[in-house]
N, C-alpha and C positions, 0 to 999 in steps of 0.2 A: 480498424486497429492498426493503423500505419504510423510510423515515426517518421517525420520531417525531419528539416535540417536543425543540426546540434547548434549550441549555441555556448559561447564563452561564459566563463564564470564571472561573478558578480562585477561589472564595471563601475558601480557607484564607490564601494569600498574594497578594492583589490585584499585588502589584509583580512577581509571575512570570508570565510567559506560558505559557499552556497550551499543550501540545504536540499538533499534527495530524500523525498518521502517514498515509503514502500506503503502502499494501500491496498488491502484485501477486501475483499466482498464480506467477510466473517472469519471468526476465528477457525483455528486448527487448517489454516491455507499455507503454511510455510514463510509467512512473515520472517519469523526468527531465524530460519536456515538461510535464506536468502541475505538478510541483513550481515550475517557470520559471511557468507561467500563475498559480498563485495568488502567487507573489510579485511579479511584474509587475503583476497585477491589483491589488495593493493588499489581499489578504484575508489574508495571512501575512506575517511576516518571516522571515529565516533566521538561523540559529545565530551569534552573533557570535564568532569566535575557537574556533567547534568545528571541528575539523579533517576531520572525517567527514560535512561536509553533504552530499555527494553521494549515500551511501548511509549509512545508521546501523546496519543489524543488529542493534537492540536488543532485538527480539522473538525473532530466529532463534534463539540460544542462551538464551533464557531460563530454558527447562526447567531449566538448573542452578543457576539462584538458587530457583527453587521447590523443588528437590528437597533444595536444602539448609537451606532452613526447614521443610521436613517432617522433615529428620534432626532439626533443633532440638527440633520438637516431641515426637518420640519420645522424646528423652534427656529434655526438659524435663517430661513426663508423670508421671516418676518421683519427681519432687520435690514436697513438700508446701508450698505458697505460700498466702498469704492470698488470700481471696476480694476482690475479683471476678476477679483474674488466672485464666486458664487458660492452660494450655500452648498451644493453638492460637490463642488470641488474641494472645499474646507472639509467636508466630512470624508471625502476619501482621503485627503492628506491625514486624517487622524487615524485611519484605518490603517494605511501603510505605514504610521509610526508605530502602531502599536504590532504589526506584523513586526517591523523592523525589530523593534525592541527583543522579540521574541527570538527571532534569526541570531541575534547579537549574543544574547544569553545561551542559546546552544551552540553557536560556533564557537564561542569565546576558546581561545589557547588552542584551538584545532588547526594543525599546520597543513592540512591536506586542503586541496582545492573543493572539495565536497566533504561534505558531513552528512552521514545517513542516521534517519529515525524510520520508524513503522507504526503502523496501527493498523490492526486486524478489524477494520469497519470502513465501509465506504460511505458513512453518513457525512452528507456536507462537503464531498470531495470537490463540488463545483467551486468551493470558496476560497481555493488555493490561489487563483488568479488575482483575487481582492487582497487578501491577506499576505502571499508570498509571491509576489510578481517574478522573482529572480528563481523560485523554488523548482525542482526538476520532480516529476512525478512519475514514479513506478508503478503501474496497476499489475498485482500479482493475480494471478486467477488459479485456481485448483479445480479439477472434476469435482462438481458440486454433490457428486454422490459419496465421494470419498471425504470429501469435508463436513459432510453431514454424518456420516459413519463414525470420524472421529469425533466431532463434536458431542455424540451420545456416549461413545465408548468412553469419552473422558469425564462425562459426566456434566459438560459444560450447556448441554440441553436436555431438557426433561425427558423428552421423547423425539420419536423419528420425524413426527409431524411438526413439531416446533422448529427443529433444524432445517428441515424442507423449506418451510415458509421463509422462514430467515434468511436462508440462503437467496432463495429466489427473490426475493425483496430488494437484498443489498447488491446481486448481481445486476438486477435491473438498473439499480442506481447509477453503475460503473456503463453499462450499456448506454442510457440515456447520456449520461456525462460525455461518451465517444462521438456521439452521434449528433447532441443538441447544438444547433446554430449558435444559441445562448452562449455555448461555452468555447465559440470558435477563437477567442483570444488564448486559450491553453494550447491550442493547435501547436504542434512541434515541441513540446515540454512535457509530453508523456510517452510512456513505453509499456505495452503490454508484455508480461513475462508469463508463461505457464510453469506452475509448480514442477509439473511432471518432466518439462525439459531442463529445468534445473538440477535436478535429482539425476536424471540420464547424462546430460553432458553439461555437468559446471563450467570448465572452461569455456565452451561456447556460451553460456550462457553469460559469464562474465565478459567475454568479448564483445556481445550484443549491448551490454551496459557501458562498457567503457568507450565503444563507438558512438552511442546515443549521447555521453557527458563530452565528447570530443576529446578524449583523451588518448594518448598513443597505444598501440597495440602493445601486449606484454613480450618482454624479451627476456625474462626470467621464466626456471620452471614452474609449473604449476601442479605438478603432480599430487602435490598435497590436498588438493581442493577435494579431491575425490575421497579422500579420507576423512572429512569433516565428521564429527561424533554427530549423533542423534540427540536433537533437541525437544525434549519433552513429548516423545511419541507417546499416543493414546495407548500403545501397546506395551508401555513401561509400566508394570504393576508390582503391587508390594505382595506379601504372602497370603493378602485377604481379597488378592485380585481386582484392589483399588489404582484409581489412576495415580502415578507418582509424577512430580513434573522434576524429571532429572535429566542431565548430561549424561550420556552413556556413549561408550565406543559403538562406533558403526560395525555391524555383524556382516557376514556374508550373506547372511538368508534377509536381511533386512530390505523390504520393499513396500512403500508405503502406498504404491499405485496400486489401483483396482480391488482394494480390498470390499469395496462394496458387491463384487460379484457373489459374495455369500448369503445377499438378503434375500428374505421371504417374498413370495409374489406380492404381498400385501405392500410392502414398502417399495417395491419397483413399481408397481401402479401408482401408488400415491406420489411418488416423484415424479413418473411421467405426468399426472394431473396437475400438480403444483408446481413445476420447475421444469418440466419439459422444454418449454418455449424457450428459456434462458440457456439450457443446457446446448441444446441446437444452436441457438446465437453466439454463444461462445465458442461454437466448433468442436464441442466433445462427442457429438451425434449429427449425423446429417437428417435424420427424422427419429419419431417416436419409436420405431420399429426395432427397440435395442432389447 
C-alpha cells in the first residue's frame, strides 16, 4: 500500500484536467467527505456542468466497454490489414478513445489541474489503467466494522450479514488490485487513504494527496477544513428515527470512529468469521483477538 513517484498532469492535452478517482469498497466509507476535503482544500476542482458530480460510477460498469473492445479484436483479427496495425492495438485505441471522451466531458471548463469524482464501490477498479491511463486513483478505506454499522443504520443494507459479506468482497477487490502483478501498470498512480485519518487530521490528509498529485505545499490557512460539515451521517435522523441524507453543521460530539463497539457478540463473531481476514490485511487489527 505504498505510493511511488508522482506524475505530471496530462501531457497529451495540457488544457484538459486529469481526473482524480476516489474509490472505496462500499458505501458509507467517507467518499463524499474526502471529495469535499480535496475541493475545499484546493487540491482539485469539480466537474463543471457534470450532473453526476457526487457519484460518477464510471468504473463500476466499465467491464461492458472492455468486453465491447475485446469483441472488436476478435472480429478484426480475421481481417488482413497493413502493418504496423494489429487487431489488439486497434481495439485498445478504441478503448482509449472511449475513455478520453469521458475524460473530456468531465473535465470540460475546469480550470484546475485535477478534477475529482468518486464512487463508493471497488468493482472493476482494475479497468482504470485501460480506460483512464492518465487518471489518478485514491483508494479510500474505512474500518469495515464502522462501514457495516453505517450501512445497516442508514438502511443501505438489509441486515448486518449482508453488509459484512459485501464489505469483505469489495475490500478484497482493492487488496487484489494492490498486490496482483497484472495491475503493475497502475503502480505509482494510486494512493491509500484511511477515512479515520482524514477525520482526525484533514490538513495532513490533504498534504498527502497534494504530494501524491505533485502539487505544491499549502501556503494558505487551512483551519476551515476542520469545520467541514457532516455529509449524510447515518446518525442524522428524522422524528421517526429514519435516516435522512442531509448536510449538517459539525458538532463537538460528532465522532464517526468506533461506533461498532456497541455491537452484540453475535455481530462481532460474524464479522470475524466473514471479514476478519480483510480487516487484518488493511491494518485495522493485527489478529482476530479483538
